[in-house]
TIDO-239050 format. One record per residue: residue in three letters; x, y, z of N, C-alpha, C in turn; residue number from 1. Coordinates in Angstrom, 3 decimals. Atoms other than C-alpha are relative to their C-alpha. Example, Ala and Ser with C-alpha at 12.3 -4.5 7.8 and 13.67 -1.06 7.14 Angstrom:
REM residues 2
{r 'ALA'; {0.890; -1.190; 0.000}; {12.300; -4.500; 7.800}; {0.900; 1.200; 0.000}; 1}
{r 'SER'; {-0.820; -1.190; -0.060}; {13.670; -1.060; 7.140}; {-0.770; 1.090; 0.730}; 2}
REM end
This chain:
REM residues 128
{r 'MET'; {-1.025; 1.212; -0.556}; {77.191; 78.666; 86.679}; {0.868; 0.886; 1.188}; 1}
{r 'ALA'; {-1.654; 0.379; -1.037}; {79.578; 79.375; 90.136}; {1.781; 0.526; -0.493}; 2}
{r 'PRO'; {-0.786; -0.524; 0.287}; {82.522; 81.199; 89.134}; {1.101; -1.675; 0.813}; 3}
{r 'PRO'; {-0.965; 1.815; -1.059}; {85.552; 77.654; 90.843}; {0.077; 1.175; 0.751}; 4}
{r 'GLU'; {-0.801; -0.282; -1.665}; {86.626; 78.126; 94.283}; {1.535; 0.425; -0.202}; 5}
{r 'PRO'; {-1.223; -0.528; 0.703}; {89.989; 79.447; 94.302}; {0.131; -1.092; 1.914}; 6}
{r 'ASP'; {-0.827; 1.702; -0.260}; {92.207; 76.270; 96.087}; {0.072; 0.929; 1.751}; 7}
{r 'LEU'; {-0.306; -0.136; -1.201}; {91.702; 77.321; 100.201}; {-0.815; -1.779; 0.981}; 8}
{r 'PRO'; {0.768; 0.856; -0.289}; {90.682; 74.865; 102.524}; {-0.451; 0.132; 0.357}; 9}
{r 'PRO'; {1.392; -0.746; -0.837}; {87.556; 73.795; 104.152}; {-0.110; 0.700; 1.233}; 10}
{r 'ILE'; {0.432; -0.864; -0.634}; {85.942; 76.203; 105.807}; {-0.026; -1.027; 1.463}; 11}
{r 'THR'; {0.695; 0.339; -1.263}; {86.391; 75.328; 109.418}; {-0.957; 0.970; 1.477}; 12}
{r 'LEU'; {1.198; -0.722; -1.405}; {84.007; 75.799; 112.638}; {0.283; 1.480; 0.286}; 13}
{r 'GLU'; {-0.345; -1.138; -1.203}; {85.670; 78.847; 114.236}; {-0.520; 1.022; -0.963}; 14}
{r 'GLU'; {-0.124; -2.000; 1.619}; {86.359; 81.345; 110.407}; {-2.288; -0.408; -0.377}; 15}
{r 'LEU'; {1.872; -0.043; -0.002}; {82.520; 79.707; 110.231}; {-0.997; 1.082; 1.359}; 16}
{r 'LYS'; {0.743; -0.961; -1.693}; {81.355; 81.165; 113.638}; {-0.024; 1.311; -0.971}; 17}
{r 'SER'; {-0.363; -1.285; -0.052}; {83.209; 84.452; 113.044}; {-0.614; 0.603; -1.538}; 18}
{r 'CYS'; {0.760; -0.309; 1.293}; {81.446; 84.835; 109.597}; {-1.426; 0.423; -0.091}; 19}
{r 'TRP'; {1.524; -0.142; -0.074}; {78.391; 84.555; 110.391}; {-0.184; 0.960; 1.180}; 20}
{r 'LEU'; {0.943; -0.942; -1.199}; {78.250; 86.843; 113.566}; {0.500; 1.830; -0.711}; 21}
{r 'LYS'; {-0.650; -1.075; 1.542}; {80.050; 89.165; 110.443}; {-2.030; 0.403; -0.387}; 22}
{r 'ALA'; {0.972; 0.065; 1.142}; {77.366; 88.971; 108.507}; {-2.033; 0.525; 1.356}; 23}
{r 'LEU'; {0.666; -0.537; -0.521}; {74.688; 88.614; 111.589}; {-0.317; 1.941; 0.062}; 24}
{r 'ASP'; {0.140; -0.829; -0.012}; {75.714; 92.036; 112.245}; {0.341; 0.929; -0.735}; 25}
{r 'GLN'; {0.213; -1.091; 1.310}; {75.410; 93.728; 109.000}; {-1.410; -0.286; -0.750}; 26}
{r 'ILE'; {1.435; -0.115; 0.570}; {71.993; 92.512; 108.399}; {-1.154; 0.253; 1.323}; 27}
{r 'ALA'; {0.566; -0.193; -1.143}; {70.979; 93.532; 112.232}; {-0.648; 1.229; 0.249}; 28}
{r 'PRO'; {0.524; -0.210; -0.259}; {69.876; 96.476; 111.874}; {-0.917; 0.733; -0.610}; 29}
{r 'GLY'; {0.842; 0.527; 0.509}; {67.229; 96.115; 109.330}; {-1.023; -1.439; 1.053}; 30}
{r 'GLN'; {1.118; 1.120; -1.170}; {65.969; 92.783; 111.757}; {1.057; -0.466; 0.232}; 31}
{r 'PRO'; {-0.712; 0.552; -0.574}; {67.278; 92.754; 114.463}; {-0.524; -0.818; 1.211}; 32}
{r 'GLN'; {0.507; 1.223; -1.007}; {64.930; 90.471; 116.171}; {0.631; -1.592; -0.212}; 33}
{r 'ALA'; {-0.197; 1.043; 1.215}; {66.149; 87.946; 113.665}; {1.178; -0.163; -0.277}; 34}
{r 'ALA'; {-1.586; -0.099; 0.244}; {69.406; 88.813; 113.683}; {0.633; -0.768; 1.116}; 35}
{r 'GLU'; {-0.680; 1.392; -1.411}; {69.695; 87.997; 117.861}; {-0.383; -1.323; -0.325}; 36}
{r 'SER'; {0.598; 1.330; -0.365}; {67.510; 84.466; 117.684}; {1.150; -0.567; -1.308}; 37}
{r 'LEU'; {-1.270; 1.147; 0.831}; {70.277; 83.601; 114.845}; {0.810; -0.086; 0.760}; 38}
{r 'ARG'; {-1.638; 0.527; -0.166}; {73.430; 84.158; 117.009}; {0.031; -1.034; 0.485}; 39}
{r 'HIS'; {-0.540; 0.716; -0.084}; {72.709; 82.362; 118.777}; {-0.609; -2.126; 0.042}; 40}
{r 'LYS'; {0.672; 1.193; 0.711}; {71.357; 78.638; 116.727}; {1.476; -0.688; -0.106}; 41}
{r 'GLU'; {-1.647; 0.686; 0.257}; {74.528; 76.215; 116.244}; {-0.485; -0.127; -1.462}; 42}
{r 'LEU'; {-0.542; -0.218; 0.889}; {76.455; 75.734; 113.098}; {0.575; -0.821; 0.407}; 43}
{r 'ARG'; {-0.948; 1.494; 0.931}; {77.353; 72.108; 111.648}; {0.859; 0.185; -1.174}; 44}
{r 'ILE'; {-0.827; 0.544; 1.172}; {79.771; 71.700; 109.364}; {-1.083; -1.612; -0.856}; 45}
{r 'GLU'; {0.475; 1.416; 0.635}; {77.827; 68.974; 106.911}; {1.518; -0.731; -0.534}; 46}
{r 'SER'; {-1.361; 0.521; 0.649}; {80.867; 69.296; 104.216}; {0.378; 0.626; 0.016}; 47}
{r 'ASP'; {-0.446; -1.148; 0.492}; {83.250; 71.376; 102.475}; {-0.303; 1.404; 0.040}; 48}
{r 'ASN'; {0.695; -1.608; 0.362}; {80.586; 73.537; 101.469}; {-0.924; 0.187; -0.425}; 49}
{r 'HIS'; {1.436; 0.137; -0.542}; {77.838; 73.112; 103.090}; {-0.146; -0.121; 2.068}; 50}
{r 'PHE'; {-0.007; 0.910; -1.023}; {76.554; 73.113; 106.771}; {-1.165; 0.342; 0.845}; 51}
{r 'ASN'; {1.655; -0.103; -0.426}; {73.272; 73.501; 108.585}; {-0.359; 0.963; 0.904}; 52}
{r 'ILE'; {-0.252; -1.025; -0.901}; {72.224; 75.898; 110.910}; {-1.163; -1.391; 0.788}; 53}
{r 'ILE'; {0.595; 0.920; -0.732}; {70.370; 74.028; 114.363}; {-1.165; 0.875; 0.621}; 54}
{r 'VAL'; {0.826; -0.614; -1.199}; {66.568; 74.837; 115.299}; {-0.243; -1.114; 0.761}; 55}
{r 'ASN'; {0.418; 1.075; -0.465}; {64.427; 73.200; 117.544}; {-1.960; 0.144; -0.436}; 56}
{r 'SER'; {0.935; 0.632; 0.279}; {61.127; 73.588; 115.470}; {-0.143; 0.630; -1.178}; 57}
{r 'ASP'; {0.643; -0.230; 1.587}; {59.467; 73.886; 111.866}; {-0.466; 1.567; -0.474}; 58}
{r 'TYR'; {0.495; -1.216; -0.282}; {58.126; 77.040; 112.828}; {1.319; 0.980; 0.040}; 59}
{r 'THR'; {-1.485; -1.209; 0.908}; {62.152; 79.153; 113.217}; {-0.142; -0.635; -1.077}; 60}
{r 'ALA'; {-0.086; 0.623; 0.981}; {62.547; 77.129; 110.627}; {0.424; 0.562; -1.138}; 61}
{r 'ALA'; {0.734; -0.807; 0.975}; {60.386; 79.013; 108.491}; {0.323; 1.280; 0.078}; 62}
{r 'GLU'; {-0.081; -1.008; -0.014}; {60.509; 81.874; 110.111}; {1.055; 1.013; -0.245}; 63}
{r 'ILE'; {-1.529; -0.944; 0.376}; {64.422; 82.579; 109.073}; {0.228; -1.104; -1.550}; 64}
{r 'LYS'; {-0.179; -0.789; 1.324}; {64.141; 81.752; 105.949}; {0.362; 0.327; -1.673}; 65}
{r 'PRO'; {-0.159; -1.026; 0.810}; {63.766; 84.339; 103.623}; {0.967; 0.538; 0.605}; 66}
{r 'LEU'; {-0.968; -0.711; -0.421}; {66.775; 85.878; 105.783}; {0.794; -0.321; -1.179}; 67}
{r 'LEU'; {-1.561; 0.965; 0.843}; {69.198; 82.725; 104.290}; {0.797; 0.767; -1.175}; 68}
{r 'VAL'; {-0.997; -0.230; 1.016}; {69.678; 84.069; 101.190}; {1.046; 1.106; -0.239}; 69}
{r 'SER'; {-1.440; -1.002; -0.395}; {71.590; 87.091; 101.915}; {0.448; -0.093; 1.190}; 70}
{r 'LEU'; {-1.569; 0.527; -0.690}; {72.883; 86.208; 105.069}; {0.567; -0.587; -0.199}; 71}
{r 'LEU'; {-0.332; 1.372; 1.459}; {73.842; 83.198; 102.246}; {1.146; 0.935; -0.177}; 72}
{r 'ALA'; {-0.430; -1.564; 1.128}; {75.219; 86.518; 99.877}; {1.280; 0.157; 1.121}; 73}
{r 'THR'; {-1.254; -0.956; -0.495}; {77.544; 88.167; 102.801}; {1.099; -1.297; 0.696}; 74}
{r 'LEU'; {-1.288; 1.244; 0.001}; {78.700; 84.790; 103.928}; {1.370; -0.588; -1.156}; 75}
{r 'ARG'; {-0.806; 0.209; 1.486}; {79.955; 84.029; 100.685}; {1.123; 0.761; -0.057}; 76}
{r 'SER'; {-1.080; -1.324; 0.248}; {81.858; 87.262; 99.938}; {0.968; 0.203; 1.379}; 77}
{r 'LEU'; {-1.070; -0.153; -0.587}; {83.466; 86.796; 103.752}; {0.722; -0.374; 0.488}; 78}
{r 'SER'; {-0.876; 0.252; 0.152}; {84.624; 84.634; 103.660}; {0.567; -1.026; -1.408}; 79}
{r 'LYS'; {-0.969; -0.020; 0.688}; {85.497; 84.265; 100.346}; {-0.171; -1.190; -1.045}; 80}
{r 'ARG'; {-0.270; 0.762; 0.786}; {84.384; 81.156; 99.331}; {-1.590; -0.053; -0.859}; 81}
{r 'PRO'; {1.981; 0.112; 0.903}; {80.800; 81.172; 96.441}; {-0.544; -0.620; -0.355}; 82}
{r 'LEU'; {0.537; 1.839; -0.002}; {80.683; 77.425; 97.120}; {-1.209; -0.446; 0.790}; 83}
{r 'LEU'; {-0.227; 0.011; -1.316}; {79.649; 77.849; 100.595}; {-1.943; -0.019; 0.052}; 84}
{r 'ASN'; {1.946; 0.763; -0.370}; {75.617; 76.614; 101.279}; {-0.618; -0.537; 1.193}; 85}
{r 'CYS'; {0.035; -0.215; -0.655}; {73.729; 76.469; 103.327}; {-2.121; -1.481; 0.711}; 86}
{r 'SER'; {1.381; 0.974; -0.493}; {70.158; 74.308; 105.401}; {0.053; 0.629; 1.220}; 87}
{r 'THR'; {0.097; -0.530; -0.747}; {68.157; 74.839; 108.158}; {-0.591; -2.027; 0.712}; 88}
{r 'LYS'; {0.420; 1.629; -0.052}; {67.953; 70.893; 109.985}; {-1.162; 0.442; 1.833}; 89}
{r 'VAL'; {1.009; 0.567; -2.107}; {64.993; 70.551; 113.195}; {0.389; -0.703; 0.549}; 90}
{r 'GLU'; {-0.145; 1.036; -1.258}; {65.841; 68.487; 115.951}; {-0.597; 0.884; 1.504}; 91}
{r 'HIS'; {0.598; -0.387; -0.428}; {63.366; 68.492; 117.927}; {0.792; -0.291; 1.646}; 92}
{r 'ILE'; {-0.058; -0.185; -1.147}; {63.346; 69.271; 121.990}; {-0.322; -0.917; 1.135}; 93}
{r 'GLU'; {0.677; 0.892; -0.621}; {62.809; 65.513; 123.868}; {-0.272; 0.579; 1.129}; 94}
{r 'ARG'; {0.543; -0.537; -2.103}; {60.801; 66.712; 127.605}; {-0.276; -1.101; -0.023}; 95}
{r 'GLU'; {1.052; 0.684; -0.622}; {59.269; 65.138; 129.943}; {-1.110; 0.227; -0.479}; 96}
{r 'SER'; {2.281; -0.998; -0.090}; {55.529; 64.687; 130.195}; {-0.615; -0.039; 0.995}; 97}
{r 'LYS'; {-0.193; 0.234; -1.005}; {54.702; 66.039; 132.986}; {-2.689; 0.040; 0.805}; 98}
{r 'PRO'; {1.197; 0.864; -0.390}; {51.619; 64.921; 135.054}; {-1.700; 1.371; -0.273}; 99}
{r 'TYR'; {0.723; -0.782; 0.071}; {48.072; 66.974; 134.256}; {-1.304; -0.183; 1.186}; 100}
{r 'THR'; {1.438; 0.633; -0.610}; {45.304; 65.486; 135.941}; {0.652; 0.039; 2.132}; 101}
{r 'ALA'; {0.063; 0.102; -1.812}; {44.945; 65.743; 140.534}; {0.386; -1.366; 0.178}; 102}
{r 'ARG'; {0.620; 1.393; -0.368}; {44.797; 61.776; 140.652}; {1.544; -0.288; -0.234}; 103}
{r 'ASP'; {-1.001; 0.115; 0.646}; {48.419; 61.631; 138.419}; {1.260; 1.018; 0.514}; 104}
{r 'LYS'; {-0.627; -0.373; -1.059}; {49.881; 64.471; 140.115}; {0.372; -0.475; 1.492}; 105}
{r 'TYR'; {0.278; 0.865; -1.084}; {49.058; 62.547; 143.674}; {0.307; -0.698; -0.216}; 106}
{r 'GLU'; {-0.774; 1.156; -0.015}; {50.772; 59.593; 141.976}; {1.442; 0.350; 0.558}; 107}
{r 'VAL'; {-0.741; -0.270; 0.940}; {53.330; 61.399; 140.440}; {1.008; 1.166; 2.233}; 108}
{r 'MET'; {-0.951; -0.856; -1.131}; {54.366; 63.607; 144.489}; {-0.403; -1.733; 0.718}; 109}
{r 'SER'; {0.309; 0.988; -1.050}; {53.314; 60.040; 146.599}; {1.294; -0.757; -0.491}; 110}
{r 'GLN'; {-0.914; 0.792; 0.582}; {56.425; 58.061; 144.728}; {1.030; 0.680; 0.322}; 111}
{r 'THR'; {-1.248; -0.779; -0.268}; {58.776; 61.346; 145.688}; {0.076; -0.379; 1.960}; 112}
{r 'ASN'; {0.588; 0.455; -1.412}; {57.042; 60.551; 149.427}; {-1.033; 0.174; 0.485}; 113}
{r 'PRO'; {1.402; 0.775; -0.454}; {55.447; 58.270; 150.237}; {-0.784; -0.019; 2.104}; 114}
{r 'SER'; {0.633; -0.279; -1.157}; {54.236; 59.554; 153.722}; {-1.402; 0.711; -0.955}; 115}
{r 'LEU'; {1.395; -0.284; 0.440}; {51.828; 61.455; 151.928}; {-0.850; -0.244; 0.059}; 116}
{r 'GLU'; {1.388; 1.416; 0.140}; {49.457; 58.430; 151.587}; {0.068; -0.010; 1.731}; 117}
{r 'THR'; {1.021; -0.325; -1.752}; {49.543; 58.629; 155.937}; {-1.014; 1.660; 0.173}; 118}
{r 'PHE'; {0.880; -1.601; -0.239}; {48.637; 62.541; 155.505}; {-1.086; -0.149; -0.852}; 119}
{r 'ARG'; {1.697; 0.774; 1.366}; {45.645; 62.038; 152.393}; {-0.740; -0.808; 1.356}; 120}
{r 'ILE'; {0.423; 0.824; -1.257}; {44.607; 59.146; 155.755}; {-0.567; 1.046; 1.289}; 121}
{r 'LEU'; {0.146; -1.188; -0.874}; {44.313; 62.122; 158.303}; {-0.406; 1.141; -0.666}; 122}
{r 'PHE'; {1.184; -0.948; 0.745}; {42.753; 64.560; 156.444}; {-0.299; -0.139; -0.897}; 123}
{r 'PRO'; {0.560; 1.434; 0.586}; {40.638; 62.531; 154.409}; {-0.724; 1.999; -0.989}; 124}
{r 'GLU'; {1.372; -0.512; 0.058}; {38.596; 66.526; 154.144}; {1.007; 1.096; -1.438}; 125}
{r 'VAL'; {-1.056; 0.198; 0.956}; {42.040; 67.581; 151.997}; {0.050; -1.173; -1.575}; 126}
{r 'ASP'; {-0.202; 0.356; 0.798}; {41.400; 67.002; 148.410}; {1.549; -0.634; -0.150}; 127}
{r 'LEU'; {-1.211; 0.684; 0.173}; {44.326; 65.485; 147.252}; {0.394; -0.855; -1.292}; 128}
REM end
């Protein structure tokens, strides 16, 4: 059972980020790529003792999972909050689909440049 948390105000995002960067500096010598990757992840406070690490794929979440135990232990000692906990949250980035066939590309280009149809009529040997 964890010891009772001292009477500290809830952790702020600024304090969390400061402790986060210090903790990453401590794991960086052993795992520099993982530390650098985590350095640029967004952190969101979920409640007084819980925060989320925002990642963009399930693969990234699985990749950083082994590091979370040691990272969280370091964060708890740096912030003096033994009940602090974290989890990863996957937020997929919505991207606009791109046309792949020649016909799809032509239709998209002709919408932005209507004179392309005239070009196609004048030069039928050019495959658009």
